[in-house]
N, C-alpha and C positions, 0 to 999 in steps of 0.2 A: 350208290357210289357216285360222288360228285366229280364230274370231269372238269368242270369250270373251277371248282374250289381248289383243285390240285395245282392249277397254273399259278406261277408266281406273278406278282405285280411289279413291273419295272418302274423304278422311281427315277424320273428325269433329273438332269442337273438343275439346280436352283430351288428344288423342293426339299424340305426337311420333314422327315417322318419320325415321330416319337411314340413309343408305346409305354405307358405308365399308368398304374392304378386302374386297370381295366378300361382304359381309354386309348384310342388311336387318334393322334393329332397330326394333320398335314398342314404345313405352313409354306406359303409362297407369297403372292401379292396379298392374299387374305389368309385367314386361319379357319380351317374346318376340322371338326372333331366328331367322333362317334363312340358310343359305348360298345365294348366287345361283349357279345353274348356269352353266357357261361359255358356253353358246349364246345367252344373253340378257343384256340390261342393263336396269337399273332407274333411272328418273329421277323426282325429286320436284320439282314446281313448284307453289308456293302450297299449295293443299289437295288436290292431285291427284297420284296416283302412276301412272306409265305404264311398262309392261313392253314393251320392243322387242327384236326378234331381230336377231342379227348377220349371218345369211345367210338364204337362201330355201329351205332344205331342209324336208322334212316333220318331221324330228326337232326342228328348232329351233321349228317352228310348235307342235308338241305341248308342248315345254318352255315356250314363251311362255304358253300357256293354263294349264299346271300351276302355274307360278310366280305368275301373276296370282291364281289361286284360292287358293293357299297364303297369299299376303300378305293377300288379302281375308278369309280365315278368321282370321288373326291380328287384323285390325282388328275383325271381328265379335266375336271372343272377348273382346277387351279392352273392348268397349262393352256388349254384351248377355250374353255368355257362352254356353256350351254345356251341355246337360243331357240325360242319359239316365235313363230310369226302368226299373227291374227289379222283377218281382213274383215272390215265392216261393210256390209252390203245393205242398202236401203236408201230411199230418197229422204234427205234431211238428217240422216244418221251421221254423226261425226264425233270425233274425239279430240281433246286438247290436253296438253300437259303444262302445268304450272308448278315448278319445283318438283316435289314428289307427290303431287296430287293430280290424278287422272280424272278429267271430267268427261263424261259420256252423255251425248244427247241421242237417245235411242227410241224416240217416238212416244215416250211417256210424258206425263204432264209436268215432270220435273227432271232436271239433269241429275245424273248419278255421279257422285264424287267418290273416288276410290283412293285411299292412301296407300301408296306403293311401299312395301316393307323394305327395311334396310337390307343391303346385300343384293338387291335386284335392281337392274337398270331398265327403264321402260322408255322407248322412243316412239313418237307418233309422226308419221309422214303421210299426208293425205288420208286415205282410208285404211292405212296399214299400221298395225301396232306391233312393235318388236319388243320381246321380253328377253333379257339377257342376264346371266349371272353365273357364279361358280358352283352353287348348290343346285343340283339337278332337281331335287324334290321341290325346292322353293320356286324355281323357275316354272315347273309344271303346275304347281298349285296356284301361282299368280295368274298364269295363262288360263287355267280352268275357271278361276273365279271371275276373270274379266269376261270370258265366254258365257258364263252362267247368267250375266245380267240380261242378255237377249240372245237366247239360243236360236239357231237358224230354223225358220218355220218351213214345213214341208210343201207348201203350195207355191210361194214365190221365191223362197230361199233367202228372205230378208233376215238379218241378224248378224251376229258375230260368229265367225267360223275360223278354224285353223286354215292357214294358207294352202295346205295340201289336202284339205278335207273335201270330199265329194258328197253333195247332198242329193239323194234320190228324190226328185220332185214328183209329187202326186198329181194326178190329173184332176182338174176341178169338175164342177157339176156340168153335165152336158145337157144341152137344150134338145129336147127330143120330141 
């Protein structure tokens, strides 16, 4: 029984939600849409959106909660937006942004150039990279891709990490 799936999603002023042809579309400053899974149905009444299941199986219960949360994330993304912070730690490690191309110098023999996808805004300030956007999945994917270029290593902690991430540093070799 999905307790989250039973809760309605409140649609704030300024957003338009349409359900047509198996798709949910939320429009505000941007337009986000998702396909409705076959086990659930979506109804919009006044400023509330309700996700209901079509049968009583465990799979449809899980799908109801998932669908409700994905739609809620679209609403939150178009009102407040999502943000991930990354920090670069290491001597000589730096990042620069030119247009929509992020250039990272991370101790390799060549700089890494990453083309930032549309719908995501990346800003660089000193050793901090900020990834913002309306689509939660896209923001997380871009942040994870940037982090993957140089993961934090366990001895000195050099690399790219999330701003709130704690790295458990290992002890090096001891002279004995």
